VOMI-623708 format. One record per residue (C-alpha): residue number from 1; y negated, x negated, z negated. Coordinates in Angstrom, 1 decimal. Example, Ala and Ser with C-alpha at 12.3 -4.5 7.8 and 13.67 -1.06 7.14 Angstrom:
BEGIN
- 1  4.5  -12.3  -7.8 $
- 2  1.1  -13.7  -7.1 $
END
This chain:
BEGIN
- 1  -13.8  -112.6  -69.8 $
- 2  -12.6  -109.3  -71.6 $
- 3  -15.3  -108.6  -74.8 $
- 4  -16.0  -105.6  -76.8 $
- 5  -19.5  -104.3  -76.0 $
- 6  -19.2  -101.7  -79.3 $
- 7  -19.5  -104.6  -81.5 $
- 8  -23.4  -105.0  -80.7 $
- 9  -24.1  -101.4  -81.6 $
- 10  -25.8  -100.9  -84.6 $
- 11  -23.9  -99.5  -87.6 $
- 12  -27.0  -96.6  -87.9 $
- 13  -26.8  -95.9  -84.3 $
- 14  -27.8  -92.2  -83.6 $
- 15  -26.0  -91.2  -80.5 $
- 16  -22.1  -91.2  -79.5 $
- 17  -23.1  -92.4  -76.1 $
- 18  -24.2  -96.5  -76.5 $
- 19  -26.6  -98.3  -73.7 $
- 20  -26.8  -102.3  -74.9 $
- 21  -30.5  -102.8  -74.9 $
- 22  -31.4  -106.6  -74.6 $
- 23  -33.9  -108.8  -72.7 $
- 24  -33.3  -111.6  -70.4 $
- 25  -34.9  -114.3  -72.4 $
- 26  -38.3  -115.4  -72.3 $
- 27  -41.5  -113.8  -74.1 $
- 28  -45.2  -114.5  -74.2 $
- 29  -46.2  -117.5  -76.4 $
- 30  -48.7  -116.5  -79.1 $
- 31  -51.8  -117.9  -78.3 $
- 32  -51.9  -119.9  -81.4 $
- 33  -48.8  -121.7  -80.4 $
- 34  -50.4  -123.1  -76.9 $
- 35  -53.2  -124.3  -78.9 $
- 36  -50.8  -125.9  -80.8 $
- 37  -49.0  -127.7  -78.1 $
- 38  -52.5  -129.0  -76.9 $
- 39  -53.1  -130.1  -80.4 $
- 40  -49.3  -132.1  -80.5 $
- 41  -50.4  -134.0  -77.2 $
- 42  -53.8  -135.1  -78.2 $
- 43  -52.9  -138.3  -80.3 $
- 44  -56.4  -138.1  -81.8 $
- 45  -55.7  -134.7  -83.0 $
- 46  -53.4  -135.7  -86.2 $
- 47  -51.3  -132.7  -85.4 $
- 48  -47.6  -134.6  -85.9 $
- 49  -44.3  -133.5  -85.4 $
- 50  -43.6  -131.7  -88.6 $
- 51  -46.6  -129.5  -87.8 $
- 52  -45.6  -129.0  -84.4 $
- 53  -42.0  -127.8  -86.1 $
- 54  -43.5  -125.3  -88.1 $
- 55  -45.8  -123.8  -85.5 $
- 56  -42.5  -123.2  -83.2 $
- 57  -40.8  -122.1  -86.1 $
- 58  -43.5  -119.1  -86.9 $
- 59  -43.6  -118.0  -83.3 $
- 60  -39.6  -118.1  -83.2 $
- 61  -39.3  -115.9  -86.4 $
- 62  -42.4  -113.4  -85.4 $
- 63  -40.9  -112.8  -81.8 $
- 64  -37.5  -112.4  -83.1 $
- 65  -38.9  -109.4  -85.7 $
- 66  -40.6  -108.3  -83.3 $
- 67  -37.6  -107.8  -81.0 $
- 68  -35.9  -106.1  -83.6 $
- 69  -38.9  -103.9  -84.6 $
- 70  -38.8  -102.3  -81.3 $
- 71  -35.1  -101.6  -81.5 $
- 72  -33.4  -104.1  -79.3 $
- 73  -29.3  -104.3  -80.4 $
- 74  -29.4  -107.8  -79.1 $
- 75  -31.9  -110.2  -79.3 $
- 76  -33.4  -113.5  -78.9 $
- 77  -36.8  -115.7  -80.1 $
- 78  -38.2  -115.4  -76.6 $
- 79  -37.7  -119.3  -75.8 $
- 80  -40.5  -120.2  -78.1 $
- 81  -39.0  -123.8  -77.7 $
- 82  -38.9  -124.1  -74.2 $
- 83  -41.8  -124.2  -71.4 $
- 84  -39.9  -124.2  -67.7 $
- 85  -36.2  -123.0  -67.3 $
- 86  -35.1  -126.4  -65.4 $
- 87  -37.3  -129.0  -67.1 $
- 88  -36.3  -128.0  -70.5 $
- 89  -32.6  -128.7  -69.7 $
- 90  -33.3  -131.4  -67.5 $
- 91  -35.4  -133.2  -70.5 $
- 92  -32.4  -133.2  -72.5 $
- 93  -29.4  -134.2  -69.7 $
- 94  -28.8  -137.7  -69.3 $
- 95  -29.6  -138.7  -66.0 $
- 96  -32.5  -137.0  -65.2 $
- 97  -35.8  -138.2  -64.5 $
- 98  -39.4  -137.0  -63.9 $
- 99  -41.7  -138.2  -61.2 $
- 100  -44.4  -135.7  -61.4 $
- 101  -45.5  -132.0  -60.2 $
- 102  -44.8  -130.7  -56.8 $
- 103  -46.3  -127.5  -55.6 $
- 104  -44.5  -124.3  -55.8 $
- 105  -47.2  -121.6  -54.2 $
- 106  -50.5  -121.0  -54.5 $
- 107  -52.0  -123.3  -57.5 $
- 108  -48.4  -123.3  -59.5 $
- 109  -46.8  -126.2  -59.9 $
- 110  -43.2  -127.3  -61.2 $
- 111  -42.6  -131.0  -62.7 $
- 112  -39.5  -130.9  -60.4 $
- 113  -36.8  -133.5  -61.8 $
- 114  -34.7  -136.4  -60.0 $
- 115  -30.9  -137.0  -60.6 $
- 116  -31.2  -140.5  -60.9 $
- 117  -27.6  -141.6  -62.3 $
- 118  -25.1  -139.8  -63.3 $
- 119  -25.2  -136.8  -65.4 $
- 120  -23.9  -136.9  -69.2 $
- 121  -24.3  -134.8  -72.3 $
- 122  -26.1  -136.7  -74.9 $
- 123  -27.0  -134.1  -77.5 $
- 124  -27.1  -130.1  -78.1 $
- 125  -29.5  -128.4  -76.0 $
- 126  -29.9  -125.2  -78.0 $
- 127  -28.1  -125.1  -81.1 $
- 128  -31.0  -126.0  -83.3 $
- 129  -32.8  -122.6  -81.4 $
- 130  -29.8  -120.3  -81.6 $
- 131  -29.2  -121.2  -85.3 $
- 132  -32.7  -120.5  -86.6 $
- 133  -32.7  -117.5  -84.4 $
- 134  -29.3  -116.2  -86.1 $
- 135  -30.5  -117.1  -89.5 $
- 136  -34.0  -115.0  -88.8 $
- 137  -32.6  -112.0  -86.9 $
- 138  -30.2  -109.6  -88.5 $
- 139  -28.9  -108.3  -85.0 $
- 140  -27.0  -110.1  -82.6 $
- 141  -28.5  -113.1  -81.0 $
- 142  -28.1  -113.3  -77.3 $
- 143  -28.5  -117.1  -75.5 $
- 144  -30.1  -117.8  -72.3 $
- 145  -29.1  -121.2  -70.3 $
- 146  -30.0  -122.2  -66.9 $
- 147  -26.9  -122.3  -65.0 $
- 148  -25.7  -125.4  -63.2 $
- 149  -26.4  -124.2  -59.7 $
- 150  -30.2  -123.8  -60.1 $
- 151  -30.3  -127.0  -62.2 $
- 152  -28.7  -128.8  -59.3 $
- 153  -30.8  -126.8  -56.2 $
- 154  -34.0  -127.1  -58.0 $
- 155  -33.5  -130.9  -58.6 $
- 156  -33.9  -134.0  -56.2 $
- 157  -30.5  -135.6  -56.1 $
- 158  -30.9  -139.2  -55.5 $
- 159  -27.2  -139.9  -56.7 $
- 160  -24.1  -137.6  -56.0 $
- 161  -25.2  -136.8  -52.2 $
- 162  -23.8  -133.5  -52.7 $
- 163  -25.4  -130.4  -54.3 $
- 164  -22.1  -129.0  -55.1 $
- 165  -20.7  -131.8  -56.6 $
- 166  -23.7  -132.4  -58.8 $
- 167  -23.5  -128.6  -59.8 $
- 168  -19.7  -129.2  -60.8 $
- 169  -21.0  -132.0  -62.8 $
- 170  -23.5  -130.0  -64.7 $
- 171  -20.8  -127.2  -65.0 $
- 172  -19.2  -129.6  -67.2 $
- 173  -22.3  -130.3  -69.0 $
- 174  -22.6  -126.8  -69.5 $
- 175  -19.4  -126.1  -70.7 $
- 176  -19.6  -128.7  -73.6 $
- 177  -23.0  -126.7  -74.9 $
- 178  -21.8  -123.6  -74.7 $
- 179  -18.6  -124.7  -76.8 $
- 180  -20.8  -125.9  -79.4 $
- 181  -23.0  -122.6  -79.6 $
- 182  -19.7  -120.6  -79.9 $
- 183  -18.9  -123.1  -82.4 $
- 184  -22.2  -122.5  -84.4 $
- 185  -21.5  -118.5  -84.0 $
- 186  -23.0  -117.6  -80.7 $
- 187  -21.1  -114.5  -79.2 $
- 188  -23.2  -113.5  -76.1 $
- 189  -24.3  -116.2  -73.6 $
- 190  -26.4  -115.5  -70.5 $
- 191  -26.1  -118.3  -67.5 $
- 192  -29.3  -117.8  -65.5 $
- 193  -28.8  -118.6  -62.1 $
- 194  -31.9  -117.5  -59.8 $
- 195  -31.1  -119.5  -57.0 $
- 196  -28.1  -117.6  -56.3 $
- 197  -28.9  -115.0  -54.4 $
- 198  -31.8  -117.0  -52.1 $
- 199  -28.5  -119.4  -50.9 $
- 200  -25.8  -116.7  -50.7 $
- 201  -23.4  -118.6  -49.1 $
- 202  -22.7  -120.9  -52.1 $
- 203  -21.6  -117.9  -54.1 $
- 204  -18.1  -119.7  -54.1 $
- 205  -19.9  -122.8  -55.7 $
- 206  -21.3  -120.6  -58.4 $
- 207  -18.4  -119.1  -59.1 $
- 208  -16.3  -122.3  -59.5 $
- 209  -19.5  -123.4  -62.1 $
- 210  -18.5  -120.0  -64.0 $
- 211  -14.8  -120.8  -64.2 $
- 212  -15.8  -124.6  -65.5 $
- 213  -18.5  -123.0  -68.0 $
- 214  -15.6  -120.6  -69.6 $
- 215  -12.6  -123.6  -69.5 $
- 216  -11.5  -123.0  -73.4 $
- 217  -14.1  -120.2  -74.8 $
- 218  -12.7  -117.6  -77.0 $
- 219  -12.0  -114.1  -75.3 $
- 220  -14.7  -112.8  -77.8 $
- 221  -17.5  -114.5  -76.0 $
- 222  -19.5  -112.1  -73.7 $
- 223  -20.7  -114.1  -70.6 $
- 224  -23.4  -112.4  -68.6 $
- 225  -25.0  -113.8  -65.4 $
- 226  -28.7  -113.3  -64.6 $
- 227  -29.4  -113.3  -60.8 $
- 228  -33.5  -112.3  -60.1 $
- 229  -34.7  -111.4  -56.4 $
- 230  -32.8  -111.9  -53.4 $
- 231  -30.5  -110.2  -51.0 $
- 232  -27.5  -109.0  -53.2 $
- 233  -25.9  -107.7  -50.4 $
- 234  -24.7  -111.3  -49.8 $
- 235  -23.0  -111.7  -53.0 $
- 236  -21.0  -108.7  -53.7 $
- 237  -18.0  -107.8  -53.4 $
- 238  -17.7  -111.6  -53.9 $
- 239  -18.6  -111.6  -57.4 $
- 240  -16.0  -109.4  -58.4 $
- 241  -13.9  -112.3  -58.6 $
- 242  -16.3  -114.2  -61.2 $
- 243  -15.4  -115.0  -64.5 $
- 244  -17.8  -112.6  -66.4 $
- 245  -18.5  -109.7  -68.6 $
- 246  -21.6  -108.6  -67.2 $
- 247  -24.0  -109.3  -64.1 $
- 248  -27.7  -108.4  -64.6 $
- 249  -30.1  -108.3  -61.7 $
- 250  -33.7  -107.7  -61.2 $
- 251  -34.1  -104.1  -59.3 $
- 252  -37.2  -102.3  -60.8 $
- 253  -39.4  -104.5  -59.1 $
- 254  -38.1  -103.5  -55.7 $
- 255  -37.9  -99.4  -56.7 $
- 256  -34.2  -99.7  -56.7 $
- 257  -33.7  -100.4  -52.8 $
- 258  -30.7  -102.6  -53.4 $
- 259  -29.0  -100.1  -56.0 $
- 260  -26.5  -99.0  -53.2 $
- 261  -25.4  -102.4  -52.9 $
- 262  -23.9  -102.2  -56.1 $
- 263  -22.8  -97.8  -55.9 $
- 264  -20.1  -98.6  -53.5 $
- 265  -17.3  -97.8  -56.1 $
- 266  -16.0  -101.7  -55.9 $
- 267  -18.5  -103.1  -58.7 $
- 268  -16.3  -104.4  -61.5 $
- 269  -18.2  -105.9  -64.4 $
- 270  -20.8  -104.6  -66.8 $
- 271  -24.0  -104.1  -65.0 $
- 272  -27.0  -105.4  -66.7 $
- 273  -29.9  -103.2  -65.0 $
- 274  -33.6  -104.5  -65.0 $
- 275  -35.6  -101.1  -66.0 $
- 276  -39.0  -102.6  -66.4 $
- 277  -40.8  -104.7  -63.9 $
- 278  -42.0  -108.1  -65.1 $
- 279  -44.4  -108.3  -62.3 $
- 280  -47.1  -105.9  -63.2 $
- 281  -49.0  -104.9  -66.3 $
- 282  -48.8  -101.5  -65.9 $
- 283  -46.6  -100.0  -68.8 $
- 284  -44.1  -97.9  -67.4 $
- 285  -43.9  -94.2  -69.2 $
- 286  -40.8  -93.7  -71.2 $
- 287  -39.9  -91.0  -68.9 $
- 288  -40.3  -93.6  -65.7 $
- 289  -37.6  -95.7  -67.6 $
- 290  -35.0  -93.2  -68.3 $
- 291  -35.3  -92.7  -64.5 $
- 292  -34.5  -96.3  -64.0 $
- 293  -32.0  -96.1  -65.9 $
- 294  -30.1  -93.5  -64.3 $
- 295  -29.9  -95.1  -61.2 $
- 296  -27.6  -97.8  -63.4 $
- 297  -25.5  -94.5  -63.8 $
- 298  -24.7  -94.4  -60.2 $
- 299  -22.6  -97.9  -60.5 $
- 300  -21.4  -97.8  -63.7 $
- 301  -20.4  -95.6  -66.8 $
- 302  -22.6  -95.3  -69.9 $
- 303  -20.2  -97.9  -71.7 $
- 304  -20.9  -100.2  -68.9 $
- 305  -24.4  -100.3  -68.4 $
- 306  -26.9  -102.8  -70.1 $
- 307  -30.6  -102.2  -69.9 $
- 308  -32.9  -104.8  -70.0 $
- 309  -36.5  -105.7  -68.3 $
- 310  -35.9  -107.1  -64.8 $
- 311  -36.5  -110.9  -66.0 $
- 312  -38.3  -112.7  -68.4 $
- 313  -41.5  -111.4  -69.4 $
- 314  -43.4  -114.7  -70.4 $
- 315  -46.3  -114.3  -68.0 $
- 316  -47.3  -110.6  -69.3 $
- 317  -50.3  -110.3  -71.8 $
- 318  -48.1  -110.1  -75.1 $
- 319  -49.1  -106.6  -76.3 $
- 320  -48.0  -105.3  -72.3 $
- 321  -44.4  -106.8  -73.1 $
- 322  -44.1  -105.3  -76.1 $
- 323  -44.9  -102.0  -75.2 $
- 324  -42.5  -102.3  -72.2 $
- 325  -39.9  -103.2  -74.4 $
- 326  -40.5  -100.5  -76.9 $
- 327  -40.6  -97.9  -73.9 $
- 328  -37.5  -99.2  -72.7 $
- 329  -35.6  -98.8  -76.0 $
- 330  -36.9  -95.4  -76.3 $
- 331  -36.1  -94.3  -72.8 $
- 332  -32.2  -95.8  -73.3 $
- 333  -32.1  -93.8  -76.6 $
- 334  -33.3  -90.6  -74.9 $
- 335  -30.7  -91.1  -72.1 $
- 336  -28.0  -91.7  -74.8 $
- 337  -29.2  -88.3  -76.3 $
- 338  -28.9  -86.5  -73.1 $
- 339  -25.5  -87.7  -72.2 $
- 340  -24.6  -86.5  -75.7 $
- 341  -25.8  -83.2  -75.1 $
- 342  -24.6  -83.0  -71.6 $
- 343  -28.2  -82.5  -69.9 $
- 344  -27.2  -85.2  -67.8 $
- 345  -24.0  -86.5  -66.3 $
- 346  -22.1  -89.7  -66.9 $
- 347  -23.2  -90.5  -63.4 $
- 348  -27.1  -90.3  -64.1 $
- 349  -27.3  -86.6  -62.8 $
- 350  -28.7  -83.3  -64.3 $
- 351  -26.6  -80.4  -65.4 $
END
């Protein structure tokens, strides 16, 4: 994939240098949307499908505009129509079935689906979400999609007998979905594969999945791969062979202990760098985030650096999430100004 980041630069961007700012995907839902969901699930409430659609549309509009007010260069609606990242897609893929939640850790449960027959593509998964957000937004919209390897790995396989085969079948479905999104106007797509860095011996499987996903896509589609947590040394430099424009990683939570994995001079795609920690309610000061951004400049030059939170921020209080994103954008603009003035070099070092 070869795409130009400059098309995401706002027309009134104040600096010569440009660090693309965005979010990974999820955002805290307004309290009233959670209450609306409870009403929808209560047959006696009188809260019908039209009421629910109005509530979701209001929340999507609110979050999209909140992202734009924060100054993000590429936005999304915070996944207001989604809940868990596997369940949402499994509910829309023929061949999946739900048999009840399984315990993940502590008191957290995940409604882990089973693949009970061959998977197939029945109807669009995200087109409505994308078209609504794109109509609301004045800035480019990014579409996050749970990747086929994670969809396969985090499911019970009762049909294929091979996680690899299931992943490839799902990759073909993701390709069909992405092609539909591209037809609707989407040009920035993020594949989320949190399972990758926990089972790194399968990096070749993920690579083949990505090859299937990009098949037939036009060159102007920007494809990112997001991987949160895990040992990144097990998938680099192999990830250089992936047909992606951007590799997005969670590093702020680990105080950049793994940044040297990528700072070997061999890293090829653009770097999507997590610069605020989504696991803490502490709102990082702008100066701290600036220092985090400079860690990314050790790996790639400014024109190849994307700035984002570590991961989705949906588990944070909404005010905390908003302030983290606002500070992140301010920090990115400050680093751009420092690069313009020569106060720091392109590798992040102070002159």
